C-alpha positions as CSV (number, residue, x, y, z in Angstrom):
1,M,59.4,129.2,101.8
2,I,58.4,125.7,101.0
3,S,61.0,125.3,98.3
4,R,63.7,126.5,100.7
5,F,62.6,124.0,103.3
6,F,62.5,121.2,100.7
7,L,66.0,122.2,99.5
8,S,67.4,122.2,103.1
9,Y,65.7,118.9,103.9
10,T,67.1,117.3,100.7
11,I,70.6,118.5,101.5
12,L,70.3,117.2,105.1
13,L,69.0,113.8,103.8
14,F,71.8,113.5,101.2
15,C,74.4,114.3,103.9
16,S,72.8,111.7,106.3
17,I,72.9,109.0,103.6
18,N,76.5,109.7,102.9
19,M,77.4,109.6,106.6
20,L,75.6,106.2,106.9
21,Q,77.7,104.8,104.0
22,A,80.8,104.7,106.1
23,Q,80.6,102.4,109.1
24,Q,83.1,101.5,111.8
25,T,84.8,98.2,111.3
26,S,86.8,96.8,114.2
27,L,89.6,94.2,114.2
28,S,91.2,92.5,117.2
29,I,94.4,90.7,116.1
30,K,96.5,88.2,118.1
31,T,99.9,87.2,116.7
32,N,102.9,85.2,117.8
33,T,105.3,88.1,117.2
34,P,105.4,90.7,119.9
35,G,106.6,94.1,118.7
36,A,105.8,93.4,115.1
37,L,104.5,96.2,112.8
38,V,100.9,95.4,111.7
39,R,99.3,97.4,108.9
40,L,95.7,97.2,107.6
41,I,95.7,97.9,103.9
42,T,92.5,98.1,101.7
43,Y,92.2,98.1,97.9
44,D,89.9,100.2,95.7
45,D,92.0,99.8,92.5
46,L,92.4,96.1,91.7
47,L,93.7,96.8,88.2
48,N,96.9,98.0,89.8
49,W,96.5,96.4,93.3
50,H,97.0,99.9,94.7
51,G,96.5,99.8,98.4
52,K,95.7,102.4,101.1
53,T,97.0,101.9,104.6
54,L,94.1,102.6,106.9
55,A,95.9,101.9,110.2
56,Q,99.2,100.6,111.5
57,E,100.5,99.8,115.0
58,H,103.1,97.6,116.7
59,T,101.8,94.6,118.6
60,D,102.2,94.7,122.4
61,A,104.2,92.3,124.6
62,Q,101.4,89.7,124.2
63,G,101.4,90.1,120.4
64,M,98.1,91.9,120.3
65,V,96.9,94.9,118.3
66,S,93.4,96.4,117.6
67,F,92.1,98.7,114.9
68,V,88.9,100.6,114.3
69,V,88.5,102.0,110.8
70,D,85.7,103.4,108.6
71,L,84.6,101.5,105.6
72,D,81.9,102.4,103.0
73,V,81.7,99.1,101.0
74,S,83.0,95.6,101.2
75,K,86.5,95.4,99.7
76,P,89.6,93.2,99.6
77,A,92.2,93.9,102.3
78,H,95.6,92.8,103.5
79,I,96.9,92.6,107.0
80,A,100.7,93.0,106.9
81,L,102.6,91.5,109.7
82,D,106.0,93.2,109.2
83,L,106.6,92.3,105.5
84,D,104.4,89.2,105.4
85,R,100.7,89.5,104.4
86,V,97.4,87.7,104.7
87,D,94.4,88.6,102.7
88,L,90.7,88.9,103.6
89,V,87.6,90.8,102.6
90,L,86.2,93.4,105.0
91,K,82.6,94.3,105.5
92,P,81.5,97.7,106.7
93,G,80.2,97.6,110.3
94,A,81.6,94.1,111.0
95,S,83.9,93.1,113.8
96,Y,86.7,90.6,113.5
97,K,88.7,88.6,116.1
98,L,91.7,87.2,114.3
99,I,94.7,85.1,115.0
100,I,97.8,85.4,112.7
101,R,100.5,82.9,113.2
102,K,103.8,83.5,111.5
103,D,106.1,80.5,110.9
104,L,109.2,81.6,112.8
105,Q,111.3,78.5,111.7
106,Q,111.5,79.4,108.0
107,G,114.7,81.5,108.4
108,N,115.0,84.0,105.6
109,L,113.8,82.0,102.6
110,S,113.1,83.7,99.3
111,Y,109.9,85.8,99.3
112,F,108.6,83.2,96.8
113,D,109.5,80.2,98.9
114,K,108.0,81.4,102.2
115,V,104.9,79.9,103.7
116,P,102.6,82.9,104.4
117,P,101.3,83.4,107.9
118,A,98.2,81.4,108.9
119,L,95.1,83.5,109.3
120,I,92.4,82.1,111.7
121,F,89.0,83.8,112.0
122,E,88.3,83.2,115.7
123,Q,85.1,85.2,115.7
124,T,83.4,87.4,113.2
125,N,80.0,89.0,112.7
126,D,80.3,89.8,109.0
127,D,77.2,87.8,108.0
128,D,79.5,84.9,107.0
129,L,81.0,86.9,104.2
130,Q,84.5,85.6,104.6
131,A,83.4,82.1,105.2
132,R,81.2,82.0,102.1
133,L,84.0,83.4,99.9
134,E,86.5,80.8,101.2
135,A,83.9,78.1,100.6
136,V,83.5,79.2,97.0
137,D,87.3,79.2,96.5
138,M,87.7,75.7,97.9
139,L,84.7,74.4,95.8
140,V,85.9,75.9,92.5
141,N,89.5,74.8,93.1
142,S,88.5,71.2,94.0
143,F,86.1,71.0,91.0
144,L,88.8,72.1,88.6
145,I,91.3,69.6,90.0
146,D,88.8,66.8,89.7
147,N,87.3,67.6,86.3
148,F,89.7,69.7,84.3
149,Q,90.5,66.9,81.8
150,S,86.9,66.0,81.3
151,L,86.0,69.6,80.7
152,Y,88.9,70.8,78.6
153,R,89.8,67.7,76.6
154,L,86.5,65.8,76.5
155,Q,84.3,68.9,76.5
156,R,81.8,67.6,78.9
157,Y,80.4,71.0,79.5
158,H,77.3,69.6,81.3
159,L,79.6,69.3,84.3
160,L,79.5,73.1,84.5
161,D,75.8,72.9,85.4
162,S,76.7,70.8,88.4
163,L,79.3,73.3,89.5
164,Q,76.8,76.1,89.2
165,Q,74.4,74.2,91.4
166,M,77.1,73.5,94.0
167,I,78.0,77.2,94.0
168,D,74.4,78.2,94.6
169,Q,74.2,75.7,97.5
170,T,77.5,76.9,99.0
171,T,76.6,80.6,98.9
172,G,73.2,79.8,100.3
173,N,70.2,82.0,101.0
174,G,70.9,85.5,102.2
175,A,74.2,85.8,100.5
176,S,75.3,89.4,100.0
177,A,75.6,91.0,96.5
178,Y,79.4,90.9,97.0
179,T,79.4,87.2,97.6
180,K,77.1,86.4,94.6
181,A,79.2,88.5,92.3
182,Y,82.4,86.9,93.7
183,A,81.0,83.4,93.0
184,Q,79.6,84.5,89.6
185,Y,83.0,85.6,88.3
186,K,84.8,82.6,89.8
187,F,82.4,80.5,87.7
188,A,83.1,82.7,84.7
189,A,86.9,82.1,85.1
190,V,86.2,78.4,84.8
191,I,84.3,79.0,81.5
192,L,87.2,81.0,80.2
193,A,89.7,78.2,81.1
194,V,87.8,75.2,79.7
195,K,85.7,76.3,76.7
196,R,87.2,76.9,73.3
197,N,85.2,80.1,72.8
198,G,85.3,80.9,76.5
199,K,86.6,84.5,76.0
200,A,83.8,85.5,73.7
201,L,81.2,83.9,76.0
202,V,82.5,85.5,79.1
203,I,82.7,88.9,77.5
204,N,79.1,88.7,76.2
205,D,77.6,87.1,79.4
206,Y,79.6,88.7,82.2
207,Y,81.0,92.0,81.0
208,K,78.8,93.5,78.2
209,D,76.2,95.8,79.7
210,K,77.1,94.7,83.2
211,E,78.0,96.8,86.3
212,V,81.8,97.4,86.7
213,L,82.8,95.8,90.0
214,Y,86.0,97.7,90.8
215,R,86.4,96.1,94.3
216,N,85.5,92.5,93.5
217,E,88.7,90.6,93.1
218,P,87.4,87.8,90.7
219,Y,85.8,90.4,88.5
220,M,88.9,92.5,88.2
221,V,91.4,89.6,87.9
222,L,89.3,88.1,85.1
223,F,88.9,91.5,83.5
224,S,92.7,92.0,83.4
225,E,93.2,88.5,81.9
226,I,90.6,89.1,79.1
227,F,91.1,92.8,78.3
228,S,94.8,93.6,78.7
229,D,95.4,92.6,75.0
230,Y,91.8,93.1,73.8
231,L,92.7,95.9,71.4
232,F,95.6,93.9,69.9
233,S,93.4,91.0,68.9
234,N,90.5,93.1,67.7
235,R,89.5,92.6,64.1
236,F,87.7,96.0,64.1
237,L,90.9,97.9,64.9
238,A,94.2,98.1,63.0
239,M,97.6,97.9,64.8
240,E,99.0,100.9,63.0
241,S,96.0,103.0,64.1
242,L,96.6,101.9,67.7
243,R,100.3,102.9,67.4
244,E,99.5,106.3,66.1
245,M,98.2,107.4,69.5
246,D,98.5,111.0,70.3
247,W,97.3,112.0,73.7
248,K,96.6,115.6,72.5
249,S,93.9,114.2,70.2
250,Y,92.6,111.5,72.6
251,P,88.9,112.2,71.8
252,E,89.6,111.4,68.1
253,W,91.5,108.2,69.0
254,R,88.7,107.3,71.4
255,D,86.2,107.7,68.5
256,Y,88.2,105.4,66.4
257,L,87.9,102.7,69.2
258,R,84.2,103.0,68.8
259,N,84.5,100.9,65.6
260,D,84.5,98.0,68.0
261,P,80.9,97.2,69.1
262,L,81.8,96.6,72.7
263,L,83.7,99.9,73.0
264,E,81.0,101.8,71.1
265,K,78.2,101.7,73.7
266,D,79.5,101.2,77.2
267,S,81.7,104.2,78.0
268,R,82.7,103.0,81.5
269,L,83.8,99.6,80.4
270,A,85.5,101.0,77.3
271,E,87.5,103.5,79.3
272,L,88.5,100.8,81.7
273,I,89.7,98.6,78.8
274,V,91.7,101.6,77.5
275,L,93.5,101.8,80.9
276,A,94.2,98.1,80.9
277,S,95.5,98.3,77.3
278,L,97.8,101.2,78.1
279,K,99.5,99.1,80.8
280,H,100.0,96.4,78.2
281,F,101.2,98.9,75.6
282,Y,103.9,100.2,78.0
283,R,105.6,96.8,78.1
284,D,105.3,96.3,74.3
285,T,108.3,97.4,72.3
286,R,106.0,98.5,69.4
287,F,104.8,101.5,71.5
288,N,106.7,104.5,72.8
289,R,106.7,104.4,76.6
290,N,106.6,108.2,76.8
291,D,103.5,108.3,74.6
292,V,101.8,105.8,76.9
293,I,102.6,107.8,80.0
294,N,101.4,111.0,78.3
295,Y,98.1,109.2,77.6
296,L,97.8,108.2,81.2
297,E,98.6,111.7,82.3
298,Y,95.7,112.9,80.1
299,L,93.3,110.4,81.6
300,K,94.4,111.3,85.1
301,S,92.7,114.6,84.5
302,N,90.2,114.0,81.8
303,A,88.9,110.5,82.1
304,L,85.1,110.4,82.0
305,F,84.8,108.7,85.4
306,D,86.4,109.6,88.7
307,E,87.5,106.0,89.4
308,H,89.4,106.0,86.2
309,R,91.2,109.2,86.9
310,Q,92.5,107.7,90.1
311,M,93.4,104.5,88.4
312,A,95.3,106.3,85.7
313,E,97.4,108.0,88.4
314,N,97.9,104.6,90.1
315,T,98.9,103.1,86.8
316,I,101.6,105.7,86.2
317,N,103.0,105.1,89.7
318,K,102.9,101.4,89.1
319,L,104.7,101.6,85.8
320,L,107.3,104.0,87.1
321,F,108.0,102.2,90.4
322,L,111.7,101.8,90.6
323,A,112.0,102.5,86.9
324,P,115.4,103.6,85.7
325,G,115.8,107.3,86.1
326,T,113.2,107.7,88.8
327,G,114.2,108.9,92.3
328,A,115.5,106.2,94.6
329,P,113.7,105.7,98.0
330,H,115.4,107.8,100.6
331,F,116.9,106.3,103.7
332,E,118.9,107.4,106.8
333,L,120.5,104.5,108.7
334,I,123.3,104.0,111.2
335,D,126.6,102.4,110.1
336,Q,129.1,100.2,112.0
337,N,130.8,103.3,113.3
338,G,127.7,104.9,114.7
339,K,127.5,107.4,111.9
340,V,124.2,108.4,110.2
341,V,124.4,107.6,106.5
342,K,121.9,109.0,104.0
343,G,121.3,107.7,100.6
344,T,121.9,111.2,99.2
345,D,125.4,111.3,100.7
346,F,126.7,109.5,97.6
347,S,124.7,111.4,94.9
348,N,127.9,112.0,92.9
349,S,128.8,108.3,92.7
350,L,127.3,105.1,91.3
351,V,126.0,103.2,94.4
352,V,125.6,99.5,94.7
353,I,123.2,98.6,97.6
354,Q,123.3,95.1,98.9
355,F,120.5,93.9,101.2
356,V,121.6,90.9,103.4
357,N,120.4,88.7,106.2
358,A,122.3,86.2,108.3
359,D,120.0,83.3,107.3
360,C,120.9,83.8,103.7
361,P,123.4,81.0,102.7
362,T,124.9,83.0,99.8
363,C,125.1,86.5,101.4
364,E,128.7,86.0,102.8
365,A,130.0,84.8,99.5
366,G,128.3,87.8,97.9
367,L,130.2,90.2,100.1
368,Q,133.5,88.7,99.0
369,Q,132.4,88.8,95.4
370,M,131.5,92.5,95.6
371,K,134.9,93.3,97.1
372,E,136.6,91.5,94.2
373,L,134.3,93.1,91.7
374,L,135.1,96.6,93.0
375,N,138.8,95.9,92.6
376,L,138.2,95.4,88.9
377,I,136.6,98.8,88.5
378,E,138.7,101.9,88.7
379,A,135.7,104.4,88.5
380,D,134.1,106.0,91.6
381,I,131.7,103.4,93.0
382,Q,130.2,103.2,96.4
383,L,129.2,99.9,97.9
384,I,126.7,99.9,100.8
385,T,125.5,96.8,102.6
386,I,122.2,97.0,104.5
387,S,121.5,94.3,107.1
388,T,118.3,93.4,108.8
389,A,118.3,94.3,112.5
390,D,118.4,90.7,113.7
391,S,121.5,90.0,111.6
392,Y,123.4,93.2,112.2
393,S,125.7,92.0,114.9
394,H,126.6,88.9,112.8
395,Y,127.7,91.2,109.9
396,Q,129.5,93.5,112.2
397,R,131.8,90.7,113.3
398,L,132.2,89.5,109.7
399,F,133.1,93.0,108.4
400,A,135.7,93.3,111.2
401,S,137.2,89.9,110.6
402,R,137.5,90.3,106.8
403,D,138.4,94.0,106.9
404,Y,135.6,95.2,104.7
405,K,135.8,99.0,104.5
406,W,132.5,100.1,103.0
407,P,129.5,101.1,105.1
408,L,127.5,98.4,106.8
409,L,124.1,99.9,107.7
410,N,121.6,98.6,110.3
411,L,118.1,98.4,109.0
412,G,116.9,98.8,112.6
413,E,113.2,99.6,112.8
414,K,113.0,100.8,109.2
415,I,111.6,97.4,108.2
416,L,109.6,98.9,105.3
417,L,112.7,100.0,103.4
418,P,113.1,96.5,101.7
419,E,109.4,96.9,100.6
420,E,110.2,100.3,99.1
421,F,113.0,98.7,97.1
422,N,110.8,95.7,96.2
423,V,113.3,93.3,97.9
424,K,112.0,89.7,97.4
425,T,115.0,87.7,98.5
426,Y,118.5,88.0,100.0
427,P,121.0,89.0,98.9
428,E,119.4,91.6,96.6
429,L,121.4,94.2,94.7
430,I,120.2,97.6,93.7
431,L,122.1,100.0,91.4
432,I,121.6,103.7,92.2
433,N,122.9,106.1,89.6
434,R,124.3,109.6,90.1
435,Q,121.8,112.2,91.5
436,S,120.2,109.3,93.5
437,K,118.3,108.0,90.5
438,I,117.4,104.3,90.1
439,G,119.9,102.6,87.8
440,M,118.6,99.1,88.0
441,A,116.3,97.4,90.6
442,P,117.0,94.6,91.1
443,A,120.4,94.2,89.6
444,P,121.7,90.7,88.5
445,Q,123.7,88.7,91.0
446,E,125.9,87.0,88.3
447,E,129.2,88.7,88.1
448,A,129.5,89.2,84.4
449,A,126.0,90.6,84.0
450,L,126.4,92.9,87.0
451,L,129.7,94.2,85.7
452,F,128.1,94.9,82.3
453,H,125.3,97.0,83.8
454,I,127.7,98.8,86.1
455,N,129.9,99.8,83.2
456,R,126.8,100.7,81.2
457,L,125.6,103.1,83.9
458,L,129.1,104.6,84.3
459,S,129.4,105.3,80.6
460,N,126.1,107.3,80.5
């Protein structure tokens, strides 16, 4: 009777602890863009920056939106305002009153040229987590700007002691474990950058026999920088042995990696290093890509740690995202004649998709170039132009005046489609092969290169 009671109590206590782990976190967001789509995205896998959308909603007529979500631990997050993003770290149980101001005067610059929206923390009760992290970032960045030459060229490493003291003062008493680790690995990144033997020092002092901090950005960013090519440069391992990977005998291959002292003892860190290495191998011509994917598929089911099984799956998705031969994102949009056009409507043809926006100075010339290019090709090719909603009427008039005959599609409210095609600038070209498979994404804008790849795909 006592044992049954104890067992029931233990189960109840365990469930209560688990329930307490997830706490409601609230966000009230004010923007200067009424009707915009706002998404809250959090990250558990920083090796691949694989995000999970916890909530999404359109802003109201005043540009306001609110979210309440459950969080179990502090973790990096993005707030996406349409396709633009701001980053922050969310704390379980905290509440945030935020202002996000999007620069509406930028036109449609390249993704890489845009000024990101401004994020203002109007009011928070996250125990100053975000404020402390921002203070650490500003301190470390300013310190490097002021002292990099003295540290790197003159090797005045005593300055690092001053930086450590300033970091301690900035984080202050009562800093959370997340903040302390964040600052610790920011400091480690400085050591890696300025010391001749920085890599060995950082591995020994900050990764060997240390907790793996999957959700701490400085830890994982530094990890990727150090360990992506760790197996390549390892004197305990031979390149030929690395290349002779066979996922069917992974345990034996893993035993071989134990010849390295770091990979011998710490199974969790070692398996994470293998995952990072496989990403590196996939892009190295000395390795067979299919073998790498097979290894990741094996780890997806058989990794020693649950986190790594999910990371293996995320890595596969990351590597195969818009890869040639994979399925193209599906779309259904309205053309200039009011007809619904689906991406699968042209599965028997090679399709050239052209994303355009009226603020793009080269888009109109690109349309004429595409018309002339298609006249050079006798094979069955379908051109599709997709315009953002705010530019659609402009392109309707242009198509009518120049007698362009191919479909002009209105992106409308499907504003996430460019993200699904990884569109970073306008114009952007995507080649879709027969059976709606990715041919090339993105495709080159230069006429000769584009023609080469179109002919290459037609000949396959």
